[in-house]
Jmol script that loads the backbone (N, CA, C; Angstrom):
load data "model"
ATOM      1  N   HIS A   1      32.117   8.652 -33.587  1.00  0.00           N
ATOM      2  CA  HIS A   1      31.753   7.600 -32.668  1.00  0.00           C
ATOM      3  C   HIS A   1      30.723   8.111 -31.672  1.00  0.00           C
ATOM      4  N   LEU A   2      30.206   7.234 -30.892  1.00  0.00           N
ATOM      5  CA  LEU A   2      29.154   7.571 -29.940  1.00  0.00           C
ATOM      6  C   LEU A   2      29.721   8.168 -28.658  1.00  0.00           C
ATOM      7  N   PRO A   3      28.988   9.093 -28.035  1.00  0.00           N
ATOM      8  CA  PRO A   3      29.437   9.694 -26.783  1.00  0.00           C
ATOM      9  C   PRO A   3      29.690   8.665 -25.683  1.00  0.00           C
ATOM     10  N   VAL A   4      28.869   7.639 -25.613  1.00  0.00           N
ATOM     11  CA  VAL A   4      29.047   6.636 -24.563  1.00  0.00           C
ATOM     12  C   VAL A   4      30.368   5.883 -24.768  1.00  0.00           C
ATOM     13  N   VAL A   5      30.763   5.654 -26.002  1.00  0.00           N
ATOM     14  CA  VAL A   5      32.040   4.998 -26.289  1.00  0.00           C
ATOM     15  C   VAL A   5      33.190   5.943 -25.932  1.00  0.00           C
ATOM     16  N   ALA A   6      33.074   7.204 -26.319  1.00  0.00           N
ATOM     17  CA  ALA A   6      34.117   8.194 -26.028  1.00  0.00           C
ATOM     18  C   ALA A   6      34.316   8.369 -24.525  1.00  0.00           C
ATOM     19  N   SER A   7      33.238   8.281 -23.774  1.00  0.00           N
ATOM     20  CA  SER A   7      33.338   8.478 -22.319  1.00  0.00           C
ATOM     21  C   SER A   7      34.102   7.355 -21.641  1.00  0.00           C
ATOM     22  N   ARG A   8      34.161   6.190 -22.254  1.00  0.00           N
ATOM     23  CA  ARG A   8      34.834   5.035 -21.644  1.00  0.00           C
ATOM     24  C   ARG A   8      36.345   5.056 -21.852  1.00  0.00           C
ATOM     25  N   ALA A   9      36.822   5.890 -22.738  1.00  0.00           N
ATOM     26  CA  ALA A   9      38.253   5.927 -23.051  1.00  0.00           C
ATOM     27  C   ALA A   9      39.054   6.568 -21.921  1.00  0.00           C
ATOM     28  N   ALA A  10      40.291   6.150 -21.788  1.00  0.00           N
ATOM     29  CA  ALA A  10      41.178   6.748 -20.793  1.00  0.00           C
ATOM     30  C   ALA A  10      41.562   8.167 -21.200  1.00  0.00           C
ATOM     31  N   ARG A  11      41.647   8.412 -22.499  1.00  0.00           N
ATOM     32  CA  ARG A  11      41.954   9.742 -23.041  1.00  0.00           C
ATOM     33  C   ARG A  11      40.962  10.079 -24.138  1.00  0.00           C
ATOM     34  N   HIS A  12      40.752  11.365 -24.325  1.00  0.00           N
ATOM     35  CA  HIS A  12      39.836  11.831 -25.367  1.00  0.00           C
ATOM     36  C   HIS A  12      40.597  12.838 -26.220  1.00  0.00           C
ATOM     37  N   LEU A  13      40.697  12.541 -27.502  1.00  0.00           N
ATOM     38  CA  LEU A  13      41.390  13.427 -28.432  1.00  0.00           C
ATOM     39  C   LEU A  13      40.370  14.128 -29.316  1.00  0.00           C
ATOM     40  N   ARG A  14      40.602  15.421 -29.548  1.00  0.00           N
ATOM     41  CA  ARG A  14      39.748  16.172 -30.475  1.00  0.00           C
ATOM     42  C   ARG A  14      40.586  16.456 -31.717  1.00  0.00           C
ATOM     43  N   VAL A  15      40.051  16.076 -32.867  1.00  0.00           N
ATOM     44  CA  VAL A  15      40.721  16.316 -34.137  1.00  0.00           C
ATOM     45  C   VAL A  15      39.923  17.370 -34.886  1.00  0.00           C
ATOM     46  N   GLU A  16      40.607  18.420 -35.298  1.00  0.00           N
ATOM     47  CA  GLU A  16      39.958  19.486 -36.064  1.00  0.00           C
ATOM     48  C   GLU A  16      40.697  19.668 -37.375  1.00  0.00           C
ATOM     49  N   LYS A  17      39.926  19.944 -38.408  1.00  0.00           N
ATOM     50  CA  LYS A  17      40.492  20.140 -39.732  1.00  0.00           C
ATOM     51  C   LYS A  17      40.175  21.561 -40.184  1.00  0.00           C
ATOM     52  N   ALA A  18      41.156  22.230 -40.804  1.00  0.00           N
ATOM     53  CA  ALA A  18      40.951  23.592 -41.294  1.00  0.00           C
ATOM     54  C   ALA A  18      41.718  23.762 -42.604  1.00  0.00           C
ATOM     55  N   GLU A  19      41.287  24.739 -43.376  1.00  0.00           N
ATOM     56  CA  GLU A  19      41.964  25.045 -44.621  1.00  0.00           C
ATOM     57  C   GLU A  19      42.599  26.425 -44.521  1.00  0.00           C
ATOM     58  N   ARG A  20      43.858  26.518 -44.927  1.00  0.00           N
ATOM     59  CA  ARG A  20      44.573  27.792 -44.970  1.00  0.00           C
ATOM     60  C   ARG A  20      45.340  27.880 -46.279  1.00  0.00           C
ATOM     61  N   ARG A  21      45.084  28.939 -46.995  1.00  0.00           N
ATOM     62  CA  ARG A  21      45.782  29.176 -48.267  1.00  0.00           C
ATOM     63  C   ARG A  21      45.726  27.973 -49.197  1.00  0.00           C
ATOM     64  N   GLY A  22      44.559  27.358 -49.272  1.00  0.00           N
ATOM     65  CA  GLY A  22      44.373  26.238 -50.187  1.00  0.00           C
ATOM     66  C   GLY A  22      44.912  24.902 -49.712  1.00  0.00           C
ATOM     67  N   ARG A  23      45.426  24.847 -48.488  1.00  0.00           N
ATOM     68  CA  ARG A  23      45.941  23.592 -47.937  1.00  0.00           C
ATOM     69  C   ARG A  23      45.115  23.191 -46.729  1.00  0.00           C
ATOM     70  N   THR A  24      44.949  21.913 -46.559  1.00  0.00           N
ATOM     71  CA  THR A  24      44.191  21.396 -45.424  1.00  0.00           C
ATOM     72  C   THR A  24      45.150  20.960 -44.326  1.00  0.00           C
ATOM     73  N   TYR A  25      44.841  21.386 -43.110  1.00  0.00           N
ATOM     74  CA  TYR A  25      45.644  21.055 -41.933  1.00  0.00           C
ATOM     75  C   TYR A  25      44.746  20.409 -40.889  1.00  0.00           C
ATOM     76  N   ALA A  26      45.327  19.507 -40.139  1.00  0.00           N
ATOM     77  CA  ALA A  26      44.605  18.881 -39.028  1.00  0.00           C
ATOM     78  C   ALA A  26      45.376  19.138 -37.746  1.00  0.00           C
ATOM     79  N   THR A  27      44.621  19.372 -36.661  1.00  0.00           N
ATOM     80  CA  THR A  27      45.233  19.508 -35.349  1.00  0.00           C
ATOM     81  C   THR A  27      44.614  18.464 -34.426  1.00  0.00           C
ATOM     82  N   ILE A  28      45.411  17.963 -33.519  1.00  0.00           N
ATOM     83  CA  ILE A  28      44.958  16.966 -32.553  1.00  0.00           C
ATOM     84  C   ILE A  28      45.272  17.487 -31.167  1.00  0.00           C
ATOM     85  N   GLU A  29      44.257  17.451 -30.291  1.00  0.00           N
ATOM     86  CA  GLU A  29      44.424  17.959 -28.929  1.00  0.00           C
ATOM     87  C   GLU A  29      43.914  16.923 -27.936  1.00  0.00           C
ATOM     88  N   CYS A  30      44.721  16.632 -26.922  1.00  0.00           N
ATOM     89  CA  CYS A  30      44.297  15.752 -25.841  1.00  0.00           C
ATOM     90  C   CYS A  30      43.509  16.612 -24.852  1.00  0.00           C
ATOM     91  N   LEU A  31      42.277  16.217 -24.568  1.00  0.00           N
ATOM     92  CA  LEU A  31      41.377  17.040 -23.765  1.00  0.00           C
ATOM     93  C   LEU A  31      41.518  16.777 -22.268  1.00  0.00           C
ATOM     94  N   ALA A  32      41.465  17.854 -21.493  1.00  0.00           N
ATOM     95  CA  ALA A  32      41.403  17.780 -20.038  1.00  0.00           C
ATOM     96  C   ALA A  32      39.967  17.418 -19.642  1.00  0.00           C
ATOM     97  N   HIS A  33      39.757  17.119 -18.377  1.00  0.00           N
ATOM     98  CA  HIS A  33      38.440  16.668 -17.900  1.00  0.00           C
ATOM     99  C   HIS A  33      37.308  17.631 -18.288  1.00  0.00           C
ATOM    100  N   ASP A  34      37.467  18.919 -18.006  1.00  0.00           N
ATOM    101  CA  ASP A  34      36.410  19.886 -18.330  1.00  0.00           C
ATOM    102  C   ASP A  34      36.169  19.976 -19.835  1.00  0.00           C
ATOM    103  N   GLN A  35      37.239  19.861 -20.611  1.00  0.00           N
ATOM    104  CA  GLN A  35      37.092  19.880 -22.065  1.00  0.00           C
ATOM    105  C   GLN A  35      36.364  18.631 -22.553  1.00  0.00           C
ATOM    106  N   ARG A  36      36.587  17.515 -21.880  1.00  0.00           N
ATOM    107  CA  ARG A  36      35.868  16.277 -22.241  1.00  0.00           C
ATOM    108  C   ARG A  36      34.377  16.447 -22.015  1.00  0.00           C
ATOM    109  N   ILE A  37      34.008  17.091 -20.914  1.00  0.00           N
ATOM    110  CA  ILE A  37      32.594  17.342 -20.648  1.00  0.00           C
ATOM    111  C   ILE A  37      32.003  18.195 -21.765  1.00  0.00           C
ATOM    112  N   ASP A  38      32.710  19.263 -22.146  1.00  0.00           N
ATOM    113  CA  ASP A  38      32.245  20.114 -23.242  1.00  0.00           C
ATOM    114  C   ASP A  38      32.057  19.319 -24.531  1.00  0.00           C
ATOM    115  N   GLU A  39      33.051  18.509 -24.867  1.00  0.00           N
ATOM    116  CA  GLU A  39      32.999  17.756 -26.127  1.00  0.00           C
ATOM    117  C   GLU A  39      31.911  16.690 -26.098  1.00  0.00           C
ATOM    118  N   LEU A  40      31.771  15.986 -24.983  1.00  0.00           N
ATOM    119  CA  LEU A  40      30.702  14.987 -24.880  1.00  0.00           C
ATOM    120  C   LEU A  40      29.332  15.649 -24.945  1.00  0.00           C
ATOM    121  N   ALA A  41      29.179  16.815 -24.305  1.00  0.00           N
ATOM    122  CA  ALA A  41      27.906  17.545 -24.372  1.00  0.00           C
ATOM    123  C   ALA A  41      27.608  17.946 -25.812  1.00  0.00           C
ATOM    124  N   ARG A  42      28.623  18.389 -26.535  1.00  0.00           N
ATOM    125  CA  ARG A  42      28.440  18.752 -27.940  1.00  0.00           C
ATOM    126  C   ARG A  42      28.032  17.533 -28.762  1.00  0.00           C
ATOM    127  N   MET A  43      28.648  16.392 -28.469  1.00  0.00           N
ATOM    128  CA  MET A  43      28.311  15.161 -29.187  1.00  0.00           C
ATOM    129  C   MET A  43      26.883  14.706 -28.870  1.00  0.00           C
ATOM    130  N   LEU A  44      26.456  14.909 -27.639  1.00  0.00           N
ATOM    131  CA  LEU A  44      25.121  14.473 -27.215  1.00  0.00           C
ATOM    132  C   LEU A  44      24.006  15.377 -27.739  1.00  0.00           C
ATOM    133  N   ALA A  45      24.236  16.701 -27.694  1.00  0.00           N
ATOM    134  CA  ALA A  45      23.144  17.641 -27.986  1.00  0.00           C
ATOM    135  C   ALA A  45      23.423  18.564 -29.165  1.00  0.00           C
ATOM    136  N   GLY A  46      24.626  18.508 -29.696  1.00  0.00           N
ATOM    137  CA  GLY A  46      24.954  19.402 -30.791  1.00  0.00           C
ATOM    138  C   GLY A  46      25.381  20.781 -30.335  1.00  0.00           C
ATOM    139  N   GLU A  47      25.461  20.981 -29.022  1.00  0.00           N
ATOM    140  CA  GLU A  47      25.892  22.262 -28.466  1.00  0.00           C
ATOM    141  C   GLU A  47      26.504  22.041 -27.088  1.00  0.00           C
ATOM    142  N   VAL A  48      27.400  22.911 -26.706  1.00  0.00           N
ATOM    143  CA  VAL A  48      28.096  22.778 -25.428  1.00  0.00           C
ATOM    144  C   VAL A  48      27.263  23.328 -24.279  1.00  0.00           C
ATOM    145  N   ASP A  49      26.391  24.281 -24.564  1.00  0.00           N
ATOM    146  CA  ASP A  49      25.669  25.001 -23.511  1.00  0.00           C
ATOM    147  C   ASP A  49      24.414  24.304 -22.990  1.00  0.00           C
ATOM    148  N   SER A  50      24.144  23.092 -23.421  1.00  0.00           N
ATOM    149  CA  SER A  50      22.971  22.364 -22.956  1.00  0.00           C
ATOM    150  C   SER A  50      23.223  21.828 -21.547  1.00  0.00           C
ATOM    151  N   THR A  51      22.452  22.320 -20.586  1.00  0.00           N
ATOM    152  CA  THR A  51      22.610  21.890 -19.187  1.00  0.00           C
ATOM    153  C   THR A  51      22.366  20.393 -19.051  1.00  0.00           C
ATOM    154  N   ILE A  52      21.347  19.896 -19.706  1.00  0.00           N
ATOM    155  CA  ILE A  52      21.018  18.470 -19.626  1.00  0.00           C
ATOM    156  C   ILE A  52      22.138  17.628 -20.233  1.00  0.00           C
ATOM    157  N   ALA A  53      22.653  18.037 -21.383  1.00  0.00           N
ATOM    158  CA  ALA A  53      23.735  17.286 -22.031  1.00  0.00           C
ATOM    159  C   ALA A  53      24.998  17.312 -21.176  1.00  0.00           C
ATOM    160  N   ARG A  54      25.293  18.448 -20.543  1.00  0.00           N
ATOM    161  CA  ARG A  54      26.486  18.536 -19.683  1.00  0.00           C
ATOM    162  C   ARG A  54      26.351  17.583 -18.489  1.00  0.00           C
ATOM    163  N   LYS A  55      25.164  17.532 -17.879  1.00  0.00           N
ATOM    164  CA  LYS A  55      24.939  16.612 -16.757  1.00  0.00           C
ATOM    165  C   LYS A  55      25.090  15.163 -17.204  1.00  0.00           C
ATOM    166  N   HIS A  56      24.554  14.868 -18.387  1.00  0.00           N
ATOM    167  CA  HIS A  56      24.668  13.513 -18.918  1.00  0.00           C
ATOM    168  C   HIS A  56      26.135  13.180 -19.188  1.00  0.00           C
ATOM    169  N   ALA A  57      26.889  14.113 -19.739  1.00  0.00           N
ATOM    170  CA  ALA A  57      28.317  13.908 -19.998  1.00  0.00           C
ATOM    171  C   ALA A  57      29.065  13.643 -18.696  1.00  0.00           C
ATOM    172  N   GLU A  58      28.772  14.415 -17.668  1.00  0.00           N
ATOM    173  CA  GLU A  58      29.409  14.216 -16.360  1.00  0.00           C
ATOM    174  C   GLU A  58      29.084  12.831 -15.806  1.00  0.00           C
ATOM    175  N   THR A  59      27.839  12.403 -15.970  1.00  0.00           N
ATOM    176  CA  THR A  59      27.407  11.088 -15.499  1.00  0.00           C
ATOM    177  C   THR A  59      28.135   9.978 -16.251  1.00  0.00           C
ATOM    178  N   LEU A  60      28.263  10.127 -17.565  1.00  0.00           N
ATOM    179  CA  LEU A  60      28.971   9.124 -18.363  1.00  0.00           C
ATOM    180  C   LEU A  60      30.433   9.000 -17.927  1.00  0.00           C
ATOM    181  N   LEU A  61      31.097  10.140 -17.721  1.00  0.00           N
ATOM    182  CA  LEU A  61      32.497  10.115 -17.302  1.00  0.00           C
ATOM    183  C   LEU A  61      32.657   9.507 -15.908  1.00  0.00           C
ATOM    184  N   ALA A  62      31.762   9.827 -15.003  1.00  0.00           N
ATOM    185  CA  ALA A  62      31.824   9.281 -13.641  1.00  0.00           C
ATOM    186  C   ALA A  62      31.626   7.764 -13.667  1.00  0.00           C
ATOM    187  N   ALA A  63      30.671   7.298 -14.453  1.00  0.00           N
ATOM    188  CA  ALA A  63      30.405   5.869 -14.542  1.00  0.00           C
ATOM    189  C   ALA A  63      31.608   5.132 -15.143  1.00  0.00           C
ATOM    190  N   ALA A  64      32.235   5.721 -16.149  1.00  0.00           N
ATOM    191  CA  ALA A  64      33.405   5.092 -16.768  1.00  0.00           C
ATOM    192  C   ALA A  64      34.560   5.045 -15.776  1.00  0.00           C
ATOM    193  N   SER A  65      34.737   6.096 -14.997  1.00  0.00           N
ATOM    194  CA  SER A  65      35.804   6.149 -14.003  1.00  0.00           C
ATOM    195  C   SER A  65      35.586   5.079 -12.934  1.00  0.00           C
ATOM    196  N   GLU A  66      34.360   4.935 -12.459  1.00  0.00           N
ATOM    197  CA  GLU A  66      34.042   3.915 -11.450  1.00  0.00           C
ATOM    198  C   GLU A  66      34.295   2.519 -11.999  1.00  0.00           C
ATOM    199  N   SER A  67      33.939   2.318 -13.258  1.00  0.00           N
ATOM    200  CA  SER A  67      34.136   1.010 -13.887  1.00  0.00           C
ATOM    201  C   SER A  67      35.622   0.668 -13.976  1.00  0.00           C
ATOM    202  N   ARG A  68      36.452   1.657 -14.334  1.00  0.00           N
ATOM    203  CA  ARG A  68      37.900   1.430 -14.404  1.00  0.00           C
ATOM    204  C   ARG A  68      38.472   1.122 -13.025  1.00  0.00           C
ATOM    205  N   GLU A  69      37.987   1.784 -11.996  1.00  0.00           N
ATOM    206  CA  GLU A  69      38.484   1.567 -10.624  1.00  0.00           C
ATOM    207  C   GLU A  69      38.159   0.159 -10.127  1.00  0.00           C
ATOM    208  N   ARG A  70      37.006  -0.362 -10.547  1.00  0.00           N
ATOM    209  CA  ARG A  70      36.617  -1.714 -10.132  1.00  0.00           C
ATOM    210  C   ARG A  70      37.393  -2.779 -10.882  1.00  0.00           C
ATOM    211  N   GLY A  71      37.932  -2.383 -12.024  1.00  0.00           N
ATOM    212  CA  GLY A  71      38.738  -3.323 -12.799  1.00  0.00           C
ATOM    213  C   GLY A  71      37.925  -4.066 -13.730  1.00  0.00           C
TER     214      GLY A  71
END
end "model"
wireframe off; spacefill off
backbone 0.3
color backbone group
């Protein structure tokens, strides 16, 4: 899904898939605020270390939070 859609959610889950001994496993993690910024930055720029993407992720989360507060 799109980063802008993910930023509007009340919770952000990260699903990862891995293979061990020929079997596929999935893990699901509910992300904390800082982890959401990392994940949104990765979704926006393909990497977590992009300063511009991190700022954009922070802006998206702040805007979504303000929107929820206004109702």
